[in-house]
C-alpha positions in Angstrom: -39.1 -2.4 -3.3 -36.5 -5.2 -3.9 -38.0 -8.7 -4.4 -36.1 -11.5 -2.6 -35.8 -14.7 -4.7 -35.0 -18.2 -3.4 -33.4 -21.2 -5.0 -31.3 -19.4 -7.6 -27.9 -21.1 -7.9 -24.8 -18.9 -7.4 -22.6 -18.8 -10.5 -19.0 -19.9 -10.3 -16.3 -17.2 -10.2 -14.8 -15.9 -13.3 -11.2 -16.8 -12.2 -9.2 -19.2 -14.2 -8.6 -21.5 -11.3 -4.9 -21.6 -12.0 -2.7 -20.1 -9.2 -0.2 -17.5 -10.3 2.2 -18.4 -7.5 2.8 -21.9 -5.9 1.9 -20.9 -2.3 -0.6 -23.8 -1.9 1.9 -26.4 -3.0 4.7 -25.3 -0.7 5.7 -27.2 2.5 7.4 -25.5 5.4 11.0 -24.9 4.4 10.3 -24.7 0.7 11.2 -21.5 -1.3 11.3 -20.1 -4.7 13.3 -17.3 -6.3 11.8 -14.1 -7.7 14.0 -13.5 -10.6 12.2 -11.4 -13.2 9.3 -10.7 -10.8 8.4 -7.7 -8.7 9.4 -8.9 -5.3 7.1 -6.7 -3.2 4.0 -7.6 -5.4 4.8 -11.4 -5.0 5.5 -11.0 -1.3 2.2 -9.1 -0.7 0.4 -11.9 -2.5 2.1 -14.4 -0.2 1.1 -12.4 2.9 -2.6 -12.3 1.7 -2.5 -16.0 0.9 -1.0 -16.8 4.3 -3.7 -14.8 6.1 -6.4 -16.9 4.5 -4.7 -20.3 4.8 -2.9 -20.2 8.2 0.6 -20.0 6.8 3.6 -17.7 7.1 6.1 -16.6 4.5 9.4 -14.8 4.6 11.2 -12.8 1.9 15.0 -12.4 1.9 17.6 -11.2 -0.6 21.0 -13.0 -0.5 23.7 -12.2 -3.0 21.3 -10.3 -5.2 18.7 -13.1 -5.4 15.3 -12.6 -3.6 13.5 -15.7 -2.4 10.2 -16.4 -0.6 10.2 -19.2 2.0 7.3 -20.8 3.6 8.1 -20.7 7.4 4.8 -22.0 8.9 
């Protein structure tokens, strides 16, 4: 049988607390280039962040440079 215990504090997560990408700092219309980064990995991270924070992002490549824009 599993014993239920009360009043045991939940430990903080093991994450560093430092964001890998600046999604949370972006305003609508802001963008950043993905030079030297895997565009699809970063865009997938943007989509996941957007789902959890009520935002939308767009990825476009113009003249060989891929950028991610915050659009909502």
